[in-house]
LUMGUDO-869684 format. One record per residue: residue number from 1; x, y, z of N, C-alpha, C, CB in turn; residue in one letter; chain. Coordinates in Angstrom, 2 decimals. Glycine has a CB too. Layout:
! LUMGUDO-869684
<donu><i>NUM</i><n_east>X</n_east><n_north>Y</n_north><n_up>Z</n_up><ca_east>X</ca_east><ca_north>Y</ca_north><ca_up>Z</ca_up><c_east>X</c_east><c_north>Y</c_north><c_up>Z</c_up><cb_east>X</cb_east><cb_north>Y</cb_north><cb_up>Z</cb_up><aa>A</aa><ch>A</ch></donu>
...
This chain:
! LUMGUDO-869684
<donu><i>1</i><n_east>12.80</n_east><n_north>79.81</n_north><n_up>-23.83</n_up><ca_east>14.14</ca_east><ca_north>79.35</ca_north><ca_up>-24.23</ca_up><c_east>14.88</c_east><c_north>78.73</c_north><c_up>-23.04</c_up><cb_east>14.95</cb_east><cb_north>80.53</cb_north><cb_up>-24.81</cb_up><aa>M</aa><ch>A</ch></donu>
<donu><i>2</i><n_east>14.83</n_east><n_north>79.40</n_north><n_up>-21.91</n_up><ca_east>15.62</ca_east><ca_north>78.94</ca_north><ca_up>-20.76</ca_up><c_east>15.12</c_east><c_north>77.58</c_north><c_up>-20.27</c_up><cb_east>15.56</cb_east><cb_north>79.97</cb_north><cb_up>-19.63</cb_up><aa>S</aa><ch>A</ch></donu>
<donu><i>3</i><n_east>13.81</n_east><n_north>77.35</n_north><n_up>-20.31</n_up><ca_east>13.27</ca_east><ca_north>76.07</ca_north><ca_up>-19.84</ca_up><c_east>13.74</c_east><c_north>74.93</c_north><c_up>-20.74</c_up><cb_east>11.73</cb_east><cb_north>76.11</cb_north><cb_up>-19.79</cb_up><aa>E</aa><ch>A</ch></donu>
<donu><i>4</i><n_east>13.72</n_east><n_north>75.17</n_north><n_up>-22.06</n_up><ca_east>14.18</ca_east><ca_north>74.14</ca_north><ca_up>-23.00</ca_up><c_east>15.66</c_east><c_north>73.87</c_north><c_up>-22.80</c_up><cb_east>13.90</cb_east><cb_north>74.57</cb_north><cb_up>-24.48</cb_up><aa>I</aa><ch>A</ch></donu>
<donu><i>5</i><n_east>16.43</n_east><n_north>74.96</n_north><n_up>-22.59</n_up><ca_east>17.87</ca_east><ca_north>74.81</ca_north><ca_up>-22.39</ca_up><c_east>18.17</c_east><c_north>73.96</c_north><c_up>-21.16</c_up><cb_east>18.53</cb_east><cb_north>76.18</cb_north><cb_up>-22.26</cb_up><aa>F</aa><ch>A</ch></donu>
<donu><i>6</i><n_east>17.41</n_east><n_north>74.19</n_north><n_up>-20.09</n_up><ca_east>17.61</ca_east><ca_north>73.41</ca_north><ca_up>-18.86</ca_up><c_east>17.28</c_east><c_north>71.95</c_north><c_up>-19.09</c_up><cb_east>16.74</cb_east><cb_north>73.98</cb_north><cb_up>-17.72</cb_up><aa>V</aa><ch>A</ch></donu>
<donu><i>7</i><n_east>16.20</n_east><n_north>71.67</n_north><n_up>-19.81</n_up><ca_east>15.82</ca_east><ca_north>70.28</ca_north><ca_up>-20.10</ca_up><c_east>16.91</c_east><c_north>69.58</c_north><c_up>-20.90</c_up><cb_east>14.49</cb_east><cb_north>70.23</cb_north><cb_up>-20.86</cb_up><aa>L</aa><ch>A</ch></donu>
<donu><i>8</i><n_east>17.44</n_east><n_north>70.27</n_north><n_up>-21.92</n_up><ca_east>18.51</ca_east><ca_north>69.68</ca_north><ca_up>-22.73</ca_up><c_east>19.75</c_east><c_north>69.45</c_north><c_up>-21.87</c_up><cb_east>18.85</cb_east><cb_north>70.58</cb_north><cb_up>-23.93</cb_up><aa>I</aa><ch>A</ch></donu>
<donu><i>9</i><n_east>20.08</n_east><n_north>70.43</n_north><n_up>-21.04</n_up><ca_east>21.27</ca_east><ca_north>70.32</ca_north><ca_up>-20.18</ca_up><c_east>21.15</c_east><c_north>69.13</c_north><c_up>-19.23</c_up><cb_east>21.48</cb_east><cb_north>71.61</cb_north><cb_up>-19.38</cb_up><aa>L</aa><ch>A</ch></donu>
<donu><i>10</i><n_east>19.98</n_east><n_north>68.99</n_north><n_up>-18.61</n_up><ca_east>19.76</ca_east><ca_north>67.87</ca_north><ca_up>-17.69</ca_up><c_east>19.83</c_east><c_north>66.55</c_north><c_up>-18.44</c_up><cb_east>18.39</cb_east><cb_north>68.01</cb_north><cb_up>-16.98</cb_up><aa>V</aa><ch>A</ch></donu>
<donu><i>11</i><n_east>19.25</n_east><n_north>66.50</n_north><n_up>-19.64</n_up><ca_east>19.29</ca_east><ca_north>65.27</ca_north><ca_up>-20.44</ca_up><c_east>20.72</c_east><c_north>64.88</c_north><c_up>-20.80</c_up><cb_east>18.48</cb_east><cb_north>65.45</cb_north><cb_up>-21.71</cb_up><aa>G</aa><ch>A</ch></donu>
<donu><i>12</i><n_east>21.50</n_east><n_north>65.87</n_north><n_up>-21.20</n_up><ca_east>22.90</ca_east><ca_north>65.60</ca_north><ca_up>-21.56</ca_up><c_east>23.69</c_east><c_north>65.12</c_north><c_up>-20.35</c_up><cb_east>23.57</cb_east><cb_north>66.86</cb_north><cb_up>-22.16</cb_up><aa>V</aa><ch>A</ch></donu>
<donu><i>13</i><n_east>23.46</n_east><n_north>65.76</n_north><n_up>-19.20</n_up><ca_east>24.17</ca_east><ca_north>65.36</ca_north><ca_up>-17.99</ca_up><c_east>23.82</c_east><c_north>63.93</c_north><c_up>-17.59</c_up><cb_east>23.84</cb_east><cb_north>66.32</cb_north><cb_up>-16.85</cb_up><aa>L</aa><ch>A</ch></donu>
<donu><i>14</i><n_east>22.54</n_east><n_north>63.57</n_north><n_up>-17.71</n_up><ca_east>22.14</ca_east><ca_north>62.21</ca_north><ca_up>-17.35</ca_up><c_east>22.71</c_east><c_north>61.21</c_north><c_up>-18.35</c_up><cb_east>20.61</cb_east><cb_north>62.10</cb_north><cb_up>-17.30</cb_up><aa>F</aa><ch>A</ch></donu>
<donu><i>15</i><n_east>22.72</n_east><n_north>61.57</n_north><n_up>-19.65</n_up><ca_east>23.14</ca_east><ca_north>60.62</ca_north><ca_up>-20.67</ca_up><c_east>24.64</c_east><c_north>60.38</c_north><c_up>-20.63</c_up><cb_east>22.73</cb_east><cb_north>61.12</cb_north><cb_up>-22.06</cb_up><aa>Y</aa><ch>A</ch></donu>
<donu><i>16</i><n_east>25.40</n_east><n_north>61.47</n_north><n_up>-20.57</n_up><ca_east>26.86</ca_east><ca_north>61.34</ca_north><ca_up>-20.63</ca_up><c_east>27.49</c_east><c_north>61.18</c_north><c_up>-19.25</c_up><cb_east>27.46</cb_east><cb_north>62.55</cb_north><cb_up>-21.31</cb_up><aa>F</aa><ch>A</ch></donu>
<donu><i>17</i><n_east>26.83</n_east><n_north>61.73</n_north><n_up>-18.23</n_up><ca_east>27.47</ca_east><ca_north>61.81</ca_north><ca_up>-16.92</ca_up><c_east>27.03</c_east><c_north>60.75</c_north><c_up>-15.93</c_up><cb_east>27.22</cb_east><cb_north>63.13</cb_north><cb_up>-16.34</cb_up><aa>G</aa><ch>A</ch></donu>
<donu><i>18</i><n_east>26.28</n_east><n_north>59.74</n_north><n_up>-16.41</n_up><ca_east>25.77</ca_east><ca_north>58.76</ca_north><ca_up>-15.44</ca_up><c_east>26.89</c_east><c_north>58.03</c_north><c_up>-14.70</c_up><cb_east>24.89</cb_east><cb_north>57.75</cb_north><cb_up>-16.14</cb_up><aa>Y</aa><ch>A</ch></donu>
<donu><i>19</i><n_east>27.91</n_east><n_north>57.48</n_north><n_up>-15.40</n_up><ca_east>28.99</ca_east><ca_north>56.80</ca_north><ca_up>-14.66</ca_up><c_east>29.75</c_east><c_north>57.76</c_north><c_up>-13.74</c_up><cb_east>29.98</cb_east><cb_north>56.16</cb_north><cb_up>-15.64</cb_up><aa>P</aa><ch>A</ch></donu>
<donu><i>20</i><n_east>30.01</n_east><n_north>58.96</n_north><n_up>-14.24</n_up><ca_east>30.73</ca_east><ca_north>59.95</ca_north><ca_up>-13.43</ca_up><c_east>29.79</c_east><c_north>60.55</c_north><c_up>-12.40</c_up><cb_east>31.35</cb_east><cb_north>61.06</cb_north><cb_up>-14.32</cb_up><aa>I</aa><ch>A</ch></donu>
<donu><i>21</i><n_east>28.50</n_east><n_north>60.58</n_north><n_up>-12.72</n_up><ca_east>27.53</ca_east><ca_north>61.23</ca_north><ca_up>-11.86</ca_up><c_east>27.44</c_east><c_north>60.61</c_north><c_up>-10.48</c_up><cb_east>26.19</cb_east><cb_north>61.20</cb_north><cb_up>-12.50</cb_up><aa>G</aa><ch>A</ch></donu>
<donu><i>22</i><n_east>27.62</n_east><n_north>59.27</n_north><n_up>-10.43</n_up><ca_east>27.59</ca_east><ca_north>58.60</ca_north><ca_up>-9.12</ca_up><c_east>28.67</c_east><c_north>59.17</c_north><c_up>-8.21</c_up><cb_east>27.78</cb_east><cb_north>57.07</cb_north><cb_up>-9.28</cb_up><aa>K</aa><ch>A</ch></donu>
<donu><i>23</i><n_east>29.89</n_east><n_north>59.28</n_north><n_up>-8.73</n_up><ca_east>30.98</ca_east><ca_north>59.80</ca_north><ca_up>-7.91</ca_up><c_east>30.72</c_east><c_north>61.25</c_north><c_up>-7.53</c_up><cb_east>32.32</cb_east><cb_north>59.68</cb_north><cb_up>-8.65</cb_up><aa>R</aa><ch>A</ch></donu>
<donu><i>24</i><n_east>30.13</n_east><n_north>62.00</n_north><n_up>-8.48</n_up><ca_east>29.86</ca_east><ca_north>63.40</ca_north><ca_up>-8.20</ca_up><c_east>28.86</c_east><c_north>63.55</c_north><c_up>-7.08</c_up><cb_east>29.35</cb_east><cb_north>64.10</cb_north><cb_up>-9.45</cb_up><aa>L</aa><ch>A</ch></donu>
<donu><i>25</i><n_east>27.81</n_east><n_north>62.70</n_north><n_up>-7.08</n_up><ca_east>26.81</ca_east><ca_north>62.76</ca_north><ca_up>-6.01</ca_up><c_east>27.43</c_east><c_north>62.38</c_north><c_up>-4.68</c_up><cb_east>25.63</cb_east><cb_north>61.83</cb_north><cb_up>-6.33</cb_up><aa>W</aa><ch>A</ch></donu>
<donu><i>26</i><n_east>28.33</n_east><n_north>61.38</n_north><n_up>-4.69</n_up><ca_east>28.99</ca_east><ca_north>60.99</ca_north><ca_up>-3.44</ca_up><c_east>29.83</c_east><c_north>62.14</c_north><c_up>-2.90</c_up><cb_east>29.88</cb_east><cb_north>59.74</cb_north><cb_up>-3.65</cb_up><aa>F</aa><ch>A</ch></donu>
<donu><i>27</i><n_east>30.46</n_east><n_north>62.89</n_north><n_up>-3.81</n_up><ca_east>31.26</ca_east><ca_north>64.03</ca_north><ca_up>-3.35</ca_up><c_east>30.37</c_east><c_north>65.12</c_north><c_up>-2.77</c_up><cb_east>32.11</cb_east><cb_north>64.59</cb_north><cb_up>-4.50</cb_up><aa>R</aa><ch>A</ch></donu>
<donu><i>28</i><n_east>29.21</n_east><n_north>65.34</n_north><n_up>-3.42</n_up><ca_east>28.31</ca_east><ca_north>66.38</ca_north><ca_up>-2.93</ca_up><c_east>27.67</c_east><c_north>65.99</c_north><c_up>-1.61</c_up><cb_east>27.22</cb_east><cb_north>66.67</cb_north><cb_up>-3.97</cb_up><aa>L</aa><ch>A</ch></donu>
<donu><i>29</i><n_east>27.28</n_east><n_north>64.72</n_north><n_up>-1.50</n_up><ca_east>26.56</ca_east><ca_north>64.28</ca_north><ca_up>-0.30</ca_up><c_east>27.50</c_east><c_north>63.98</c_north><c_up>0.86</c_up><cb_east>25.73</cb_east><cb_north>63.05</cb_north><cb_up>-0.61</cb_up><aa>L</aa><ch>A</ch></donu>
<donu><i>30</i><n_east>28.66</n_east><n_north>63.39</n_north><n_up>0.55</n_up><ca_east>29.55</ca_east><ca_north>62.90</ca_north><ca_up>1.60</ca_up><c_east>30.92</c_east><c_north>63.58</c_north><c_up>1.58</c_up><cb_east>29.73</cb_east><cb_north>61.40</cb_north><cb_up>1.48</cb_up><aa>Y</aa><ch>A</ch></donu>
<donu><i>31</i><n_east>31.01</n_east><n_north>64.69</n_north><n_up>0.83</n_up><ca_east>32.30</ca_east><ca_north>65.35</ca_north><ca_up>0.68</ca_up><c_east>32.85</c_east><c_north>65.89</c_north><c_up>2.00</c_up><cb_east>32.18</cb_east><cb_north>66.47</cb_north><cb_up>-0.32</cb_up><aa>G</aa><ch>A</ch></donu>
<donu><i>32</i><n_east>31.94</n_east><n_north>66.27</n_north><n_up>2.91</n_up><ca_east>32.38</ca_east><ca_north>66.86</ca_north><ca_up>4.17</ca_up><c_east>32.55</c_east><c_north>65.80</c_north><c_up>5.26</c_up><cb_east>31.38</cb_east><cb_north>67.92</cb_north><cb_up>4.63</cb_up><aa>F</aa><ch>A</ch></donu>
<donu><i>33</i><n_east>32.16</n_east><n_north>64.56</n_north><n_up>4.94</n_up><ca_east>32.34</ca_east><ca_north>63.48</ca_north><ca_up>5.90</ca_up><c_east>33.70</c_east><c_north>62.82</c_north><c_up>5.70</c_up><cb_east>31.22</cb_east><cb_north>62.43</cb_north><cb_up>5.77</cb_up><aa>N</aa><ch>A</ch></donu>
<donu><i>34</i><n_east>34.16</n_east><n_north>62.08</n_north><n_up>6.70</n_up><ca_east>35.41</ca_east><ca_north>61.35</ca_north><ca_up>6.54</ca_up><c_east>35.32</c_east><c_north>60.33</c_north><c_up>5.42</c_up><cb_east>35.79</cb_east><cb_north>60.65</cb_north><cb_up>7.85</cb_up><aa>P</aa><ch>A</ch></donu>
<donu><i>35</i><n_east>36.46</n_east><n_north>59.93</n_north><n_up>4.88</n_up><ca_east>36.49</ca_east><ca_north>58.99</ca_north><ca_up>3.77</ca_up><c_east>35.87</c_east><c_north>57.65</c_north><c_up>4.15</c_up><cb_east>37.93</cb_east><cb_north>58.78</cb_north><cb_up>3.30</cb_up><aa>A</aa><ch>A</ch></donu>
<donu><i>36</i><n_east>35.97</n_east><n_north>57.32</n_north><n_up>5.44</n_up><ca_east>35.42</ca_east><ca_north>56.04</ca_north><ca_up>5.91</ca_up><c_east>33.92</c_east><c_north>55.98</c_north><c_up>5.68</c_up><cb_east>35.74</cb_east><cb_north>55.83</cb_north><cb_up>7.40</cb_up><aa>K</aa><ch>A</ch></donu>
<donu><i>37</i><n_east>33.21</n_east><n_north>57.05</n_north><n_up>6.05</n_up><ca_east>31.77</ca_east><ca_north>57.08</ca_north><ca_up>5.87</ca_up><c_east>31.40</c_east><c_north>57.06</c_north><c_up>4.39</c_up><cb_east>31.17</cb_east><cb_north>58.31</cb_north><cb_up>6.55</cb_up><aa>K</aa><ch>A</ch></donu>
<donu><i>38</i><n_east>32.23</n_east><n_north>57.71</n_north><n_up>3.57</n_up><ca_east>31.96</ca_east><ca_north>57.74</ca_north><ca_up>2.14</ca_up><c_east>32.05</c_east><c_north>56.34</c_north><c_up>1.55</c_up><cb_east>32.93</cb_east><cb_north>58.69</cb_north><cb_up>1.43</cb_up><aa>R</aa><ch>A</ch></donu>
<donu><i>39</i><n_east>33.02</n_east><n_north>55.56</n_north><n_up>2.00</n_up><ca_east>33.15</ca_east><ca_north>54.18</ca_north><ca_up>1.51</ca_up><c_east>31.96</c_east><c_north>53.33</c_north><c_up>1.94</c_up><cb_east>34.47</cb_east><cb_north>53.55</cb_north><cb_up>2.01</cb_up><aa>K</aa><ch>A</ch></donu>
<donu><i>40</i><n_east>31.50</n_east><n_north>53.54</n_north><n_up>3.16</n_up><ca_east>30.32</ca_east><ca_north>52.81</ca_north><ca_up>3.63</ca_up><c_east>29.10</c_east><c_north>53.18</c_north><c_up>2.80</c_up><cb_east>30.06</cb_east><cb_north>53.10</cb_north><cb_up>5.13</cb_up><aa>E</aa><ch>A</ch></donu>
<donu><i>41</i><n_east>28.99</n_east><n_north>54.46</n_north><n_up>2.45</n_up><ca_east>27.86</ca_east><ca_north>54.91</ca_north><ca_up>1.64</ca_up><c_east>27.93</c_east><c_north>54.30</c_north><c_up>0.24</c_up><cb_east>27.84</cb_east><cb_north>56.46</cb_north><cb_up>1.55</cb_up><aa>A</aa><ch>A</ch></donu>
<donu><i>42</i><n_east>29.13</n_east><n_north>54.19</n_north><n_up>-0.32</n_up><ca_east>29.29</ca_east><ca_north>53.58</ca_north><ca_up>-1.64</ca_up><c_east>28.88</c_east><c_north>52.12</c_north><c_up>-1.61</c_up><cb_east>30.73</cb_east><cb_north>53.71</cb_north><cb_up>-2.13</cb_up><aa>Q</aa><ch>A</ch></donu>
<donu><i>43</i><n_east>29.15</n_east><n_north>51.44</n_north><n_up>-0.51</n_up><ca_east>28.73</ca_east><ca_north>50.04</ca_north><ca_up>-0.39</ca_up><c_east>27.20</c_east><c_north>49.95</c_north><c_up>-0.34</c_up><cb_east>29.35</cb_east><cb_north>49.38</cb_north><cb_up>0.87</cb_up><aa>K</aa><ch>A</ch></donu>
<donu><i>44</i><n_east>26.58</n_east><n_north>50.87</n_north><n_up>0.39</n_up><ca_east>25.12</ca_east><ca_north>50.86</ca_north><ca_up>0.51</ca_up><c_east>24.46</c_east><c_north>51.17</c_north><c_up>-0.82</c_up><cb_east>24.66</cb_east><cb_north>51.86</cb_north><cb_up>1.58</cb_up><aa>K</aa><ch>A</ch></donu>
<donu><i>45</i><n_east>24.87</n_east><n_north>52.28</n_north><n_up>-1.43</n_up><ca_east>24.19</ca_east><ca_north>52.76</ca_north><ca_up>-2.63</ca_up><c_east>24.75</c_east><c_north>52.13</c_north><c_up>-3.90</c_up><cb_east>24.30</cb_east><cb_north>54.26</cb_north><cb_up>-2.71</cb_up><aa>F</aa><ch>A</ch></donu>
<donu><i>46</i><n_east>25.92</n_east><n_north>51.51</n_north><n_up>-3.80</n_up><ca_east>26.51</ca_east><ca_north>50.89</ca_north><ca_up>-4.97</ca_up><c_east>25.65</c_east><c_north>49.77</c_north><c_up>-5.52</c_up><cb_east>27.89</cb_east><cb_north>50.36</cb_north><cb_up>-4.64</cb_up><aa>G</aa><ch>A</ch></donu>
<donu><i>47</i><n_east>25.02</n_east><n_north>49.02</n_north><n_up>-4.61</n_up><ca_east>24.17</ca_east><ca_north>47.92</ca_north><ca_up>-5.05</ca_up><c_east>22.87</c_east><c_north>48.44</c_north><c_up>-5.66</c_up><cb_east>23.86</cb_east><cb_north>46.98</cb_north><cb_up>-3.87</cb_up><aa>E</aa><ch>A</ch></donu>
<donu><i>48</i><n_east>22.34</n_east><n_north>49.53</n_north><n_up>-5.09</n_up><ca_east>21.08</ca_east><ca_north>50.09</ca_north><ca_up>-5.59</ca_up><c_east>21.30</c_east><c_north>50.77</c_north><c_up>-6.94</c_up><cb_east>20.48</cb_east><cb_north>51.08</cb_north><cb_up>-4.58</cb_up><aa>K</aa><ch>A</ch></donu>
<donu><i>49</i><n_east>22.38</n_east><n_north>51.52</n_north><n_up>-7.04</n_up><ca_east>22.67</ca_east><ca_north>52.20</ca_north><ca_up>-8.31</ca_up><c_east>23.37</c_east><c_north>51.23</c_north><c_up>-9.24</c_up><cb_east>23.55</cb_east><cb_north>53.47</cb_north><cb_up>-8.08</cb_up><aa>L</aa><ch>A</ch></donu>
């Protein structure tokens, strides 16, 4: 049961959260860095994503 639940949860997060997910990943990855570095990272990964 738990494995199926995790798969469904991940699927829902990817389906509904993709636009918001980018910002969430930037907060997780660059949340402790200054805002300047976060903007540079968005420029780098914005084109790829």
